[in-house]
VOGU-3710 file (C-alpha; in Angstrom, 3 decimals, decimal comma):
1> xxxxxxxxxx> -0,085/0,039/-0,207  2,631/2,640/0,217  4,007/2,062/-3,334  3,734/5,568/-5,190  1,604/5,386/-8,422  4,069/6,340/-11,519  4,132/7,760/-15,115  7,459/7,203/-16,597  8,531/9,742/-19,606  8,307/6,333/-21,739
11> xxxxxxxxxx> 4,865/5,797/-20,238  3,490/9,360/-20,775  4,381/8,771/-24,617  2,665/5,457/-24,975  -0,498/6,648/-23,251  -0,544/10,019/-25,223  0,066/7,677/-28,582  -2,545/5,542/-27,902  -5,228/7,723/-26,020  -4,396/10,198/-29,102
21> xxxxxxxxxx> -3,163/13,911/-28,864  -5,763/15,700/-29,737  -7,941/13,939/-27,077  -5,333/14,525/-24,429  -5,306/18,471/-25,129  -8,866/18,370/-25,004  -9,198/16,685/-21,832  -6,347/18,663/-20,002  -8,266/21,617/-21,572  -11,377/20,539/-19,701
31> xxxxxxxxxx> -9,433/20,082/-16,355  -7,936/23,087/-16,593  -10,880/25,070/-17,207  -12,637/22,961/-14,176  -9,992/24,355/-11,854  -9,889/27,728/-13,069  -13,540/28,207/-12,274  -12,766/27,384/-8,728  -9,955/29,710/-8,745  -10,773/30,802/-5,205
41> xxxxxxxxxx> -10,717/27,364/-3,344  -6,745/27,154/-4,595  -3,636/28,062/-2,104  -1,401/29,938/-4,769  1,594/31,380/-4,686  4,198/32,730/-7,428  6,659/29,996/-7,874  9,904/29,796/-6,320  12,738/30,351/-9,144  16,634/30,110/-8,683
51> xxxxxxxxxx> 18,271/32,037/-11,523  21,564/31,203/-12,839  23,833/32,837/-16,279  22,648/29,548/-18,192  19,373/29,213/-17,373  16,651/28,877/-14,484  15,218/25,872/-12,058  11,921/26,592/-10,081  8,993/24,705/-8,118  5,853/25,336/-8,671
61> xxxxxxxxxx> 3,688/24,945/-5,315  -0,371/25,272/-5,029  -3,621/23,024/-3,004  -6,790/22,889/-3,018  -7,095/21,815/0,539  -7,206/18,413/-0,577  -4,669/17,550/-2,773  -0,880/19,155/-2,643  0,564/19,595/-6,073  3,978/20,792/-7,008
71> xxxxxxxxxx> 5,956/20,718/-10,551  9,955/21,281/-10,841  10,957/22,452/-14,065  13,893/24,218/-15,635  14,600/26,403/-18,707  17,871/26,273/-20,002  18,021/27,741/-23,566  21,379/26,752/-24,653  20,597/22,810/-23,553  20,723/21,517/-27,297
81> xxxxxxxxxx> 24,170/22,079/-27,058  23,915/19,033/-24,954  21,781/17,328/-26,316  18,998/17,979/-23,457  15,611/19,577/-23,594  15,231/23,273/-22,889  12,423/22,522/-20,613  12,462/19,228/-18,296  9,866/18,771/-15,370  8,412/16,293/-13,177
91> xxxxxxxxxx> 5,769/16,529/-10,677  3,687/15,493/-7,946  0,209/15,300/-6,278  -0,057/14,236/-2,198  -2,673/14,092/0,173  -3,132/17,337/2,117  -4,420/15,188/5,095  -1,232/12,641/5,509  1,315/14,141/2,901  1,313/11,081/1,529
101> xxxxxxxxxx> 2,699/11,104/-2,520  -0,524/10,055/-4,753  1,099/10,418/-7,788  4,581/10,909/-9,519  4,824/11,643/-13,118  7,193/12,823/-15,790  6,156/16,658/-17,014  8,590/17,396/-19,809  6,540/16,172/-22,177  2,612/16,465/-20,243
111> xxxxxxxxxx> 3,746/20,525/-19,977  4,008/21,194/-23,892  0,508/19,480/-23,795  -0,642/21,415/-20,898  0,774/24,504/-22,583  -1,166/23,804/-25,759  -3,962/22,893/-23,874  -4,124/26,339/-21,586  -3,317/28,715/-25,300  -6,669/27,052/-26,746
121> xxxxxxxxxx> -8,445/27,808/-23,385  -7,493/31,525/-23,546  -7,406/31,770/-27,249  -11,256/30,514/-27,476  -12,608/33,608/-25,256  -10,457/35,898/-26,794  -9,383/35,235/-30,446  -12,128/36,806/-32,995  -14,806/34,634/-34,236  -13,507/32,794/-37,285
131> xxxxxxxxxx> -10,166/32,786/-36,816  -8,375/30,506/-39,571  -4,402/31,289/-39,697  -2,064/31,376/-36,853  1,986/32,290/-36,971  4,077/30,266/-34,761  7,262/32,469/-33,853  9,345/30,351/-32,503  9,208/26,790/-33,719  10,927/24,849/-30,791
141> xxxxxxxxxx> 9,438/21,900/-28,808  6,031/23,683/-27,973  5,149/24,183/-31,871  3,556/21,311/-32,830  1,679/21,149/-29,810  0,319/24,667/-30,179  -0,570/23,710/-33,623  -2,514/20,591/-33,218  -4,394/22,658/-30,490  -5,405/25,513/-32,466
151> xxxxxxxxxx> -6,334/23,146/-35,087  -8,704/20,734/-33,371  -9,993/23,681/-30,949  -10,606/26,543/-33,353  -10,198/25,316/-36,303  -7,117/26,742/-37,642  -6,103/25,333/-41,008  -3,261/27,956/-42,257  0,126/28,388/-40,190  2,806/30,515/-40,795
161> xxxxxxxxxx> 6,315/29,605/-39,485  9,309/31,504/-38,645  12,491/30,728/-36,324  16,329/32,026/-36,647  16,675/28,646/-36,259  16,308/27,336/-39,961  16,695/23,412/-39,316  13,371/23,544/-36,308  11,370/25,694/-39,307  12,102/22,509/-41,420
171> xxxxxxxxxx> 11,482/19,927/-38,797  7,989/21,593/-37,920  7,114/22,115/-41,630  7,502/18,342/-41,660  5,077/17,335/-38,881  2,423/19,879/-39,928  2,676/18,840/-43,784  2,235/15,074/-42,196  -0,707/16,283/-40,437  -2,100/17,552/-43,512
181> xxxxxxxxxx> -1,884/21,310/-42,396  -1,204/24,503/-45,080  2,144/25,601/-43,730  4,056/28,499/-45,452  7,592/29,313/-44,166  8,653/32,595/-44,352  11,772/34,732/-44,041  11,174/37,248/-41,197  8,603/37,808/-38,264  6,671/40,458/-40,011
191> xxxxxxxxxx> 5,945/38,221/-43,576  4,852/35,691/-40,716  2,598/37,517/-38,916  0,974/39,893/-41,769  -1,978/37,389/-42,223  -2,512/35,731/-39,309  -5,449/35,855/-37,249  -3,473/34,504/-34,073  0,185/34,792/-33,030  1,749/32,647/-30,683
201> xxxxxxxxxx> 5,448/33,884/-29,899  7,490/30,901/-28,456  11,446/31,963/-28,576  13,650/30,607/-26,252  16,580/33,481/-25,693  16,451/34,964/-22,349  16,597/38,404/-23,378  14,280/41,820/-23,409  13,366/40,983/-27,043  10,724/42,836/-28,781
211> xxxxxxxxxx> 9,995/40,098/-31,200  6,943/41,599/-32,052  6,363/45,268/-32,567  2,893/47,172/-32,813  3,192/48,050/-36,570  3,165/44,761/-37,792  0,118/43,743/-36,249  -3,146/43,310/-37,927  -6,326/44,774/-36,868  -8,236/41,835/-34,466
221> xxxxxxxxxx> -5,494/40,036/-33,986  -5,013/37,777/-31,106  -1,502/36,961/-29,174  -0,788/34,079/-27,440  2,413/35,408/-25,727  4,425/32,116/-24,001  7,925/32,493/-24,358  8,327/35,714/-21,882  8,487/33,798/-18,769  11,113/34,811/-16,493
231> xxxxxxxxxx> 12,495/38,230/-15,207  14,649/39,969/-18,006  13,187/38,137/-20,648  10,126/39,203/-23,373  8,940/39,237/-26,421  6,066/42,060/-27,031  7,398/45,307/-27,341  5,778/48,034/-25,076  3,555/49,561/-27,264  1,741/46,346/-28,520
241> xxxxxxxxxx> 0,978/45,964/-24,797  -0,185/49,684/-24,521  -2,537/49,053/-27,209  -4,335/45,576/-26,346  -6,525/44,358/-23,922  -4,037/42,003/-21,928  -4,732/39,005/-19,866  -2,786/36,426/-17,292  -2,596/33,736/-15,457  -1,867/34,764/-11,714
251> xxxxxxxxxx> -1,142/38,474/-11,511  1,397/38,290/-9,252  3,394/35,784/-10,871  2,919/37,757/-14,780  4,204/41,397/-13,079  7,494/39,818/-12,219  8,020/37,259/-14,968  5,923/37,915/-17,787  5,996/40,412/-20,924  3,845/43,122/-18,499
261> xxxxxxxxxx> 7,326/42,935/-16,539  8,256/46,042/-18,948  4,690/47,757/-18,094  4,105/50,106/-14,896  2,689/48,510/-11,984  -0,852/49,565/-12,541  -0,717/48,961/-16,006  -4,234/47,192/-16,496  -4,954/43,154/-16,965  -7,352/40,502/-16,378
271> xxxxxxxxxx> -6,857/37,114/-14,802  -8,199/34,612/-17,225  -10,062/32,913/-14,173  -12,187/36,206/-14,370  -13,364/35,666/-17,826  -14,093/32,122/-17,623  -16,122/32,526/-14,361  -17,808/35,736/-16,125  -16,913/38,282/-14,020  -15,180/40,124/-16,679
281> xxxxxxxxxx> -15,483/40,170/-20,531  -12,974/39,050/-23,140  -12,853/40,487/-26,109  -15,206/43,600/-27,148  -14,823/44,262/-30,163  -13,511/42,947/-33,448  -10,610/45,122/-34,540  -9,461/44,931/-30,551  -5,818/43,348/-30,284  -6,246/40,932/-27,208
291> xxxxxxxxxx> -2,610/39,291/-25,791  -2,590/36,356/-23,479  0,436/36,864/-21,590  0,910/33,202/-20,547  4,121/32,298/-18,255  2,525/29,064/-17,298  1,124/28,561/-14,016  1,154/25,972/-10,849  -3,262/25,257/-11,221  -2,393/24,354/-14,922
301> xxxxxxxxxx> -0,094/21,640/-13,777  -1,840/20,553/-11,275  -4,764/20,302/-13,301  -2,583/18,011/-15,903  -1,259/15,606/-13,287  -4,983/15,021/-11,840  -5,765/14,227/-15,738  -2,946/12,245/-16,365  -3,058/9,886/-13,436  -7,167/9,578/-14,626
311> xxxxxxxxxx> -6,151/8,681/-17,450  -3,098/6,158/-16,747  -4,984/4,795/-14,292  -8,048/3,644/-16,189  -5,414/2,488/-18,959  -3,702/0,750/-16,935  -0,031/2,061/-17,443  0,728/2,984/-14,147  4,250/2,176/-12,751  4,704/1,935/-8,790
321> xxxxxxxxxx> 7,853/2,924/-7,213  8,807/1,879/-3,439  9,494/5,727/-2,206  8,198/5,958/1,185  9,016/3,145/3,750  6,679/1,060/4,823  7,017/0,474/8,381  5,185/-1,849/11,329  6,029/0,988/14,002  6,467/4,695/11,904
331> xxxxxxxxxx> 8,527/5,886/14,949  10,885/2,916/13,947  12,914/4,940/11,382  16,209/3,193/12,652  15,072/-0,354/12,353  14,791/0,086/8,572  18,707/-0,293/8,299  18,667/-3,610/10,401  15,856/-4,905/7,756  17,930/-3,977/5,034
341> xxx> 21,089/-5,816/6,506  19,167/-8,997/6,956  17,528/-8,920/3,347
//
């Protein structure tokens, strides 16, 4: 009974492959929407981040009073030089009543799915009706998931791609062509966004960049800004934000890490939960520019872990690990040593 349910990286990949990527993203979308709508039940805090010249390592905790969850995650833009992902993660769900871990899972792959699911959740309320084209600026590990999610949920059927890394764009083009999507490779950001109804920025460089400027944008475009996610890292020129209706996940965290870190402390933003529960309006007119300044929030990982735990249990894909010692006398921790010697 002390064995802890575990979903490995390989197990998660098999589970997503067998259940279907689109179905998994849709399931996470529904789980995230459900939890955002009970926002007030959660004990929330900004993530704890340890920064270095090479990147950042973060712990992201949250609790709804019954279940506690956290994610360990890094962000190291130059990890490709070490043949490692830019982002690597794992997560835990535990009982608030006892502290006993109830589920441990890889979150490197699952983070990509939950980010796409959250992006679509926001865009379904913020993008203009009838949006059919999307620019993907930054063609790294997140880009295929964004394309699949927006195609399935919003009917996006044309994609404009740009990245300074031509090999990344080549890989993405190949995968989207395999899926039957209409793809145009572009020579600049301006060319990619010129005909886009939705723009996703997912760049990796840890700099105060202005990937998008106001003069590039069409009236009514929705910007899904997911690359600016730590202090000192941005993607949008302040003029873009100043001329847009801006939405965030958890305001105290986004003020520090998001694109709005460039703006005054009283710059107005709307939290996503307010739109989902009807406390605030999303898009208010067709020509309005909307921005989802998404940095990733612990609630989304909590929802994704909950969804994957239930799915893995249903499909019989859980493994188990001996993480917590089993003792007939819980006060006799020392006795584990002598027991191990006899084994």
